[in-house]
C-alpha positions, 0 to 999 in steps of 0.5 A: 745589260751588264748591271742586270747580269751582275744582279742575277749572277753577282759572283761571276764578275771574276777572273776566269780560270781555263782561258775559254775566252782566249780566242775572242775576236772582232766577231765576238765583239760584234756579237756582244755589241749586238746583244747590248743593242738588243738589250736597249731595244727589248730589255731584260727579256732579250737575255737568257743567261746572266753568267754568259753575258758576264763571261763575255764581258769579263773574259772576252772584252777584258781578257781577265784570267786567273791562271796566267803564266807564273800564277799571275792574274792576267788582264788583257783588254780588247781596245774597241775602236772609237771608245774613249774609255771603258771601266770594270769595277769590282773585278774579283781576283781571289779575295781581291777586288780591283777597279780597272779603267782604260783610256785610249789616246792617239799616241798612248793607252792609259790603264788605271788600276786600284785595289778596292779590297783585299791583299795585293796580287801579281798581275800581267797587263797587256793590250789586245788588238792595239797597234804596236807597243813602243814602250810601257811604264807603270807609275812612271817607271819604264819597263821592258817589253810590251806588257806590264808585270807588277804587283797591284796594291793601292792605285797604279797607272800603266801607260802603253806608248804606241809606235815602233820606237823604243824611246819613251817620252818623260 
């Protein structure tokens, strides 16, 4: 379904300004998954608008925004219960393309980011609907708070440790 939408609207895999997906909820996730099931049963005739599908995935599921605090890009993936991994390839942030991969585990959630084209970008990375965040590291450097704010250039790994303790394991 996603690749069909990308073929029909290739420029739409981009961080969306305006935050129209900020209120995305569990009901929206259920609707997106139902669309995916309908796509599997019916095929391309099940979808009318490729840009809406891409908006739901990029803006809703991934929480990608171009107008974050301080002019940063924001990525705030929705952590789907039962999914072992999810990835978004070639997310456009102005002239930069980024690959993002999220892997939830029992005690932490790992986010890998890689700039595949373009200049470095300032980014704020958070998680939505995840348990309490005890700490965050980027490239094994501990950060304060429950979000990772850094400049993405090359490859990076952010780890969100789950729980209520503020101590991080090395």
